[in-house]
N, C-alpha and C positions, 0 to 999 in steps of 0.2 A: 822233500818229495812234494810235488804239486798235486793238490787234491782236485779230482775231476768228477765230483759226485753231482748227479742231476737233481733238480728240484723234485721232491716227492720221496726221496730216500730218507731213512732215519739214521742220524748220526749219534754215536754214543760217546760220552765224555766221562772220564774218571780221574780223580786226583792221582791215581797210579798210572795213568796213561801217558802217551807221548804224542806231541803235536805232529810228529813225522809218521804216525800210524794212519791207516785209512779211515778210522772212525767206526769200525765194526764193533759188535758186542764183545768179541774176544780180543780186539786190538783197538781200544778206544783212544780218542784224543785226550788231551790233558786240560786245555783251557777253554774258557768261554769264547775268547776272541777267535781261536782256531775253528771252533764249531760255527761261529757266526760267519766266518769267511767261507765255510764249506757250502753255504747256500742250500742246505737241505730243508725240507718242509718241516721236519720234526727233529728236535734235538733232545735226547734223553741224557740227563745227568745222573750218574750213579753216586752212591752214598759218600759223604765226606765234605770237607770245607774247601771252598774255592776262594782263595785270597786274590782279590782283583787288583792288579797293579794300577789300573786306572778305570774311570767310569766307563761302563758299557754304553755305547751310543747306538741306538736302533734308529734306522732311517727308512725312507720309503722303499729302499732296496730290500729291506727285510720283511716287507708286507707278506701276509699269508703264512707266517711261520709260527710254530709252537716251540717254546723252550720249557721243558718240564722235568720234574724228578722222575726217575724210573719208579714203577709201581712199588709201594711199600718201603722206599728208601728215603732217608733223611739227607737233604742236600742243603748246604748253607752257602750263601753268597756273602762274602765278608768284605767290607771296606777297610779292613785293618790288616795287621801283620802279626805273625806269631814270633815271639822273642825267645831265644835260647840264652839264658842269663846265668852268670856265675854269682850266686848270692853269698854275701858275707855279713856277719853280725855288725851292727853299728852300736846301738845302746838301747837299753830299756825295751827290749823286744823288737826293735826296729831292725830290718834287714836292708842292705843296699847292694846295688849291682850297677855295672857300667853298661850303658846302652850305646848302640851304633851312633857314630858322629852325625850331627845334623838332624837327629830325630826330634820331632815335636809330638808330644803325647797329649791328646785331647781327653781320652778316657782310657782306663785300665780295666781289663777283664781278667779274672782269675777263675779258671775252671768254668768258663761260660757265664759268670756273674759279674756285672758291673760293680766296681769298687768305688769307694768314696774318696774324693780329693780331701787332703788335710784341710780341716775347716774349724772355725769357731763361730758359735758354740758347736760342740760335738753333736752328731746326729742322734736323735732320740725318737724312735718309732712312736707314732701316736700324737706327737706334739705338732700342732698346726699354728702357723704355716711353717714350711721348710724343714720339718723335723727338728725344730729348735731355732731360736732367734735370740738376739741380744741388742739392746739399745746402744751398747758400747762396742759393737762389732768391729768398727774401725776408728774408735776414738783414740786420742793421742796417748792415753795411758796404755791401751792395748797395743797400739802400734809401736810403742817404745820397745817392745819385746822382739820386734821383727828387724832383722839386719838388712834385708833386701826384699821388700814386698812387691816390687815391680813385676807385673805379669800375673799377679793374683786377681781375684774377682770379688766384687761386691754384688750381692743379690738383695733386693729390697722390695717389699710390697708397695704398690701404689698407695698413696695416703688414704684413699677411699676404698681400698681393696679392689679396685677395678683392674686386676692384673698386677704386673710387677715391672721392675726396672732392673737393668744389669749394667755393670760398670767394670772396666778394666783398670786395675791399679797401675799408675804410671810411676809412683815413687813416693817420697816424703819431702815436704817443704822444710825450710830452715827452722820452722817452729815445731817440726815433728808431726805436722798434720798430713794425713794421707791425701795424695793428689790422684785424680782418676778422670776417666773419660767414659762417656756412654749416656744412658738414661733416655734414649730415643725409642724405647720399645713399647711405649704406650702413647696413644693418640689423644688422650685427655690429660695433659700435663698438669699435675698438682703437686709434684715432689714426692719423695720417698717417705714411707711411714717412719715415725720416730722410733719405734721399737722393733718392728718386724723386718729384720735384716740379718744377714750373716756374711762371712767372708770365707773364701776357699782358695786353695793352692798357695798356702803359706807354710813354709818349712817348719817354723817354730810351733805351728798348731798341729803337727803330726803327733798325736798322743793317744789314739784309740785304735783298737783292732779293726782292720779293714780299710784304714786310711792309707793314702800314698801321696808322694810328692816327687815331681821330676824337675831337675834343674836343666834348663835349656843351655845354660852357660857351661856347666861342667859335664853334662851328659849322665849324671848320677840319678838313679831311680831309687827312692826310699819307700819301703813298704812295711806296714805293721801287720803281719799275717794273723788272722784269727787262729785259735787253737786247733781247729779242724782242717787247716790248710797245710799240707806238706809241700813246701816250695820245691823240693827236689823232684817231685813227681807232678807238680802243678802245670797246667797249660796257661801260659801268660800271653795275652794278646793286647795290642794297642790299636787305636782307631786312627785312620788317615783320611779317608774320602768323605766328602759331604753327600755326594750322590752315588748310588751304586749302579742304577740303570736309568737312562734317559731315553724317552721317545722324542726324537728330534725331527719334526716335519713342519709343514706349513699348510695353510688352507688350500693353496694351489697344488701342493705335492705332499699330502699327508702320509703318515705311517698308518697302514690299514691292516686290520685283522691279524694282529700279533697277540698271542696269549702267553703269559707266564703262569705256569701252574705247578703247585706243590713245592714251591721254593721257600726257604727261610732266609730272610734278609736281616743281616746283623752288622754291627760295627759301622754306623754312619755318624759323622762328627756332629757335635753341638754347633748350633748356628745363632745363638742368642745375641751375639754382638753384631750380627748383620740383619736382625729383625728390625727394620726401620722404614719400610715402605708403608705409608698410611693408607688405610682403606677409607671409603667415602664417609666422612663425618662420624665414623664409628669410634669405639674405644681402641681399636686394633691398629697395630702395625704388623707387617708380615715379613717373613723371608720367603721369597718366591722360589722354593725348591724343597726337595725331600729325598728320602732314600730312593724312591722311584718318582721320577718327574715325567709328566705327560705334557708335551707341547706340540700341537699340530698333529693329533692322532684321531683316527676314526675307527670305531668298532673293535677296539682293543680291550684286553681283559687281564685282570689279575684274579686268579682262581685258586682257592684252597691254599693260599700262601700264609706264612707266619712272618710278622714283623716284630722283631725281638729286641727290646732295649736300645732303640735308636736315639741318637742325640738330639735330633730336631723333629721336623715333620716326617711322618712315615710315607705318605702318598700325597703328591701335590699335582693337581690338574690345572694348568696355567694357560690362559688365553684360549685360542681357538681349539676346541676338542669337541667331538661328537660321539655319543653312545659309548662312552667309556664305562666298563663294568668292573666293579670290585665285589667279588662274590666268594663267600665261604672262608673268609680270612680271619685269622686271630691276630689282632694288633694290640700290643700291650707295652707298657713302660716306655712310652715315647717322651722325648724331651719336650716336644711341642705338640702339635695337633696330629691326630691319626690320619684323617683324610680331609683335604681342602680342595674346593673347586673355586677358583678365583679368575675372573676375567680381566680384561684390559680397561682401565679407566677411560681410555679414548673411545671405547664403545658406548659410553654413557653420555647423554646429553646434559650439558650444564653441570658437570661434576664439581662438587665441593669436597674438601678434604678434612677441614678442622671443624670441630663441633660448633664453634661460635660463628662460623661463616654464614652469611645470608645473601640472598639475591632478590631482585625485584620482579614482580609479576610482568611488568612491561618489557623486560629484557630477556626472559627465558624463552627457549625454544619449546613450543607447545606441541611438538610432534610426539606422539606416543612411541614408546619402545626404544630399543637400542639403535645406535647410530651406525655400528659396524657389526660384523659377525664374529668378532674376536673375543669370544667368551665360551665357556663350557655349556653344553646343552644336551638334554635327553640322556643323561648319565644315570647310573644305578649303583647303589651300595646295598647289597642284599645278603642276609644271613651271615653277618659279620659280628664277631665278638670283639668289642673295643673297650679296653679297660686300662686303668692306671695311665692316663695321658696327662700331660702338663707336669712332668716330673721336674723339669728345669724352668720352662717358661709358663707362667701362670695365666697369661691371656692365651689360652689354648682350649681346644675342644675335641670332641669325638669326630664330628663332621662339620666343617665350615663351608658356608655358601655365601659367595660375594660376587656380584656382577655375573650371575649365572642364570640359566633358565631350564626348568623342567628336570630337576634332579629328583630321583626317587630314592628314599631311604626306607628299606622294608625289612622286617624281621631281624632287626639288629638289637643286641644286648649291649648297652653302653653304661658303664658305671666307673666309680672311683676316679672322678674327674676334678681337677683343680678349679674348673669353672663350669661352663655349660656342657651338657652332653651333645647337644646340637645347637649351632649358632647360625642365624641368618643375619648377615651383617647390614643389609639394607634391602629395599624393595626391588632393586634391579635384579632380575626381570620377572620373578615369580614363576608360577607353574610347578612348584615343588610339591611332592607328595611324600608325607611321612606317615607310615602305617605299620601296624603290628610290631611296634618297637617297645622295648622295655628299658627305660632310662631312669637311673636312680643313683643315690650316693654321689651327688654332684655338688658343685660350688663348695668344695671341701676346704679350700684355702683362700677363697676370695669372698665377695659379698655383693648384695644388691643385684641379684641375677636369678636365673632359673635353670632347671634341667633342660628345658628348651628356652632359648632366648632369641629375640629378634629385635632389630631396629628398623625404622622406616624413615630415615632422615633423607628423603628424596627431594625432588624438585619442589614439591608443594610445601615441605616442612619448614616452618619459619619464614615463609615467603612474604616479602614486604608488599603492602598495598594490594594484596589479592582480594577480590570481592568474595565475601563470605559464601555467597551462593555458588561460586565457582569451585570452591574447595573440594567437594566430593568428586568432581570430574578431574581436577588437577592431581588428586591423590592417586589416580590410576595411570598417570603418564609413564611412570617407571615400572610399577608392578602391574604389568599388562595382563597377567594371568593370575587367577587365585592360587594361593598356597593352601594346601589341604593337610590338616593334622587329624588323623582318625585311627580308631581301633588300637590305641596305644596306652601304655601304662607309664605314669610319671610319678616320681617322688623326689622332692628337694627339701631337705631339712634346714637349709640355710638361705631360703628365698622362696620363690614361687615355683610350683611344679611346671607351669607354662607361663612365661613372661613375655608378653608382646609389649615392648617398650617403645619409646619415642616414635610416634608416627606409623607404627606397623599397621598396614592396611591390606584389604582384600584377602581375608583369611576365612576359611571354612573349617570349623573345629567341631568334631562330633565323634561320639562313641569312644571317649577317652575316660580313663580312671585317673583321677588326681588323688594321690595317697596322702599328701601332707600339706602342700603349700597353696593349693587352689590355682585359680586362673587369674592372671592380671591382664587387663586391656588398658593401654594408655594412648591417648590422643592420636587415634587413627580413624579410618573410615572403612565402611563396608566389611565389618566382621560379623559372621553368622555363627552362633554358638548354640548347639542343640544336642540333646541326648547324651550329656556327659554326667559323670558322678564325681563330686568333690567330697572325699572322706574327711570328716572333722574340719572342713574348711568351706570356702565359698568363692564367690566372684569378687575380684578386687578392681573396681573401676577407678582409673586415675585420669584426671584432667581431660575429660571428653570434650569434643567439639559439639556445638549446639545441633548441628545437622550431620552427625556421624553416620547415621543410617544403620547403626549396630542393631542386631537382633539376638536376643538371649532367651531361648524358649526350651521347654520340655527337658530341663536339667534337674538333677537331684542335688540340692545344696544342704550341707549339714549345719548351716548357720546363716546369720544375716550377712548381707553384702558389707564389704570393708572398703569404703571409698576413700580417696585422697584428692583434695583440691577439685572437687566436682562443683563448679560454679554455674552450672546450667540448670534450667528449670525442669526440663524433661530429658530423661536419659534415653538416647537412641530412638530408633524407629519403634522397637517393641522389646520390652523386658517384662515377660509375663508367661503364664502357664508353666511355672516351675514348681517343684515340690520341695518344701522346707521340712527337714527332719528334726526341727527343734520346736519353736513356739510360734504362735500367730503373731506375736510382737515382732519376730524377725521377718515374717512375711510382709507385714504392713509398715515396716520401719521407713521405707522410702516411697510410700504411696503418694506423697506430695510431689514426687519426681516422676509420676506416671508409671510406677512399677507394680507389677504383680497383683492387679485387681482380680485376675482369674486364676491365680496360683493357689496351691493347696498346702496344708500342713498335715504331716502324719508320718507314721513309720513306713519306710520304703519296703520293709519286709524282704531284706536281702536273703538270698538262698543260703549262703554260708560265708558271712563276712570275715570270720576268724581265719578262714583258709583262702581268702582273697576272691571268693566268688560273689561278686556284687550284682549278679542278675537279681531281678525282683520276682517274687512269687505271684501266682495268680491272685488277684484281689488287692494287689498293691495300688495305692492311690496314684502312683506315678503312671500306671497304665491308663488311667482315666484322662490324663493330660496328653497322651500320645507318646509317652516314653516307650521305646522298643528295646528289648534285651539284645545284647551283643556278646559274642564269645569272650570268655575269660581265660581261655587256655591256649591262646595263639600269640601271646606276646613273646618277643625275643627270638633268639636263634632257633633254627629248626634242624640242622644237620646233626646226626648222632655224635660226630666228633666234637662239635662245639657245645652241644647240650650237656655233654658229660663233664665239662669243666666250667660252664657258665653259672654264675650266681643269680639269684632272684632277690627282689627287694623284701625287706621286712614289712609284713602287713600290720598296720596299726590296729589297736583295739578301738572300737567305736566309743566316742565320747558323747556325753549329753550336754546340752546347754549351748548358748550362743557363743560364737567364736570371737566376737569383737570386744576388745577392752575399752573401757570408757576413760576419758580424760576430762578434767574439770576446766570449764571456761572461767575467765575472769575479765575484769574491765581495767584498762590502762589508758589514762588520759582520754577517756570517752570511747576508746576503741575496744572491741571485744577480741580477746586473744586466748590462745590455748597452747600448751606445750605439745610438741610433736613426738611421736613414738612409732615403733613398728614400721609398717610399710610406707609411712609418710616420708621417711628419710629419702626413699627413692624418688618420690614425687618432686622433691625439692633439689635433688642431686647433691645431697649432703650425707654426712655419716653420723652415726649414733653418738660418737664421742664429742662432736661439735654441738649437738643439740639445736635448739632454736625455738622461737616463739612465733606461732602462726597468727597473722592478723586475719581474723574472720570477718570483721565488719569495721569499716573506718568511716564514721559519719562525716559529712561535709561540715567544715568549720572547726572540727576538732584539731588539736595540736598535731597529731600524726598526719592528718589530711593536709594541713597547711604546709607541713614539711615535705609533702609529695609522696608520702606513704599511702598504700592502698590495699584493699582486701586482696589476700593471696600472697602478700609479701611475707618473708620469713626473717625476723630480726635475730642477729647472731652476735652483735657487739655494740657496746656503748663506750665512746671515747677510747677506742683501741683495746678495750678489755672484753674478752669473750663473755657472753651471757647465754646460758644453755636452757634456762627455765624462766618462767614468768616471775618467779621469786627473785632470781638474780637480776632480771630486768628492772624490777621495782627498786631493788637495793642500789643498782648502779645509777638509776635516775635520781634517787634520793641523795646519793653521794655527789652528784653533779650540781645539786641545789637549783638555783634559778638561772644558772648560766646555760647558754646554748650547748647542746650535746651533739657529738657526731655519732650518728646511727649507722651501723653496718648491717646491710640486709641482702637477702637473695631474692631476685626476681627473674623468672624465666631461666633458672639454674645459673645465673650469673651474679657475682657479688657487686654491690653498689653501695654508695654512701650518700647521706643527706644530713643536713643540720636541723635539729629540732629545738625549738625554743618553748619550754614549758609555759 
């Protein structure tokens, strides 16, 4: 039957319908494709699961349409298939069944819950990272147990915990060693961590309830059902599609005004082996796709949708898009990121891709702003609950911004993240507004990061031969509009609450509560920080430029600043008129750097700190400095549906005393040195387990100076042997005697070597 419905009608769809029906409420269609073909302005889906045989492609011809669930009905769009299987016992509680020929299974769902691939070591809730790890995960002794491991996977943390790596096992060598391919998922290549690794999809490791294994060769599916699962009555589903819905338009012919409302997106395949496109000098590589992919869309929206246990990114906004709205959504248990806005590198002037790449002042294009319009702009993520992201890929986040402009993130609750809650990959092109958000329990499986993280490795960063006086102007070539972080609450127990890393510039940060890790500002320009509260912590200035122009005023700090590698005489344009809630020694500690001559010390007189109300009472000394109270009850999601299920952060008890730990300085061959600890690891781009000895002062004529070492270097090795502390350095040099010694050190986050003669 040929459908002849006019635009403006409402089409009804039901899993019990028939595509030969006219699409009325009593005679609905059955499939999404048939409803799309009908060209009605509104499509209402009725309760049930719609297994998509292929990705839904929305084009400019679909402009102006709404695809929604019928009021009060739960509608699931699935990129998988339901299996009807005949289960038989195998051994030791394991069941087996034959699957259809040619089936490849990426994920297995039983009664709506994702099950665990057979893995070693077994999954253990609460163990981080990975729910369990083992140094011998794919060692020869372990691999000797495996008859045919090809097709299995290795997952390993980055050596410095800056995300992770993934590998596909290709077999075993004649020596019994595992062979594999992969490892391109991180843009800061340092190799996999020695201990934090595990393997999955290995038949011989199927030994725990909830685990499964599928043999692509034989078609056999093996499953160890938990005690509460009755396989005779269970719904068993597998995953096929990577993308469920794509908006496929262009700048010249965009998809316009299409809304998807009230839908549940489930069963999208994992994509970690295709996460390989590098972002600009960041730590990231990406897979440019998601369960819902926007490419060439304008004024389109995802409203009140759920994104449930997806294998990769949930929502990816790629290239040219304008005014995309993600509103009222619950996005949880994603394999990678929840929402990503990523433009085209060709829209960037002088793009560089690897951390160590540099270019010259004389050769760069000094035209401000983007080169093309092929990037997302003026988009919105509002009133969204985003939790448990980065289940598979650890370089993942709640909202990712890269080569985009003017994205607003408002009233979102973001927590239980493997890495950052919100990540800004570089300065291109700014104009983002983050407000009224509640971001906490982040950086749970990684390190050296924050609940908010940004980089600013733009044209100016590391630029060769650039006149120092020109740097403030050059810093604004890419971040052409200021980024604003305001009226939000942040907590990171494994890093900084807000971490503005390498070169992050042009930020306005005000009316924020930092609950645990404080605020870090590293080597950028034009940062204005005012009217914030750092509970039990403070400002962390790292490696500032002499003429940064930073302003830090009217904040409440609970302790002394915690600097790292601050080699400049005066810090910023103004660091003053702040309230310190500890001692006057904390206020005056950096007076020599031009800080806090007009700041005060005293009790902030919070209204109810135990309950998270950090407004100050009348008479607080903070008010004398110009501090202004801001609301403490507007963080996070607002809709009743999401507020009913959203968590809030734990409010810490107030602590007294300064927050900075002291380290002892010592003298080595005439140079002043000290061991590094805490946040200083980030400043040098190293990790705690590697340690290091920071050269604070290297007098001319001393042996270290003659060898080419200088203040700010970090020594990590002598004659090929690691040295983590000044004591180990002294011992290693004593062992070398009067012979020349090879010194390994870090300068500008890069390892170098020199020869030192005592």
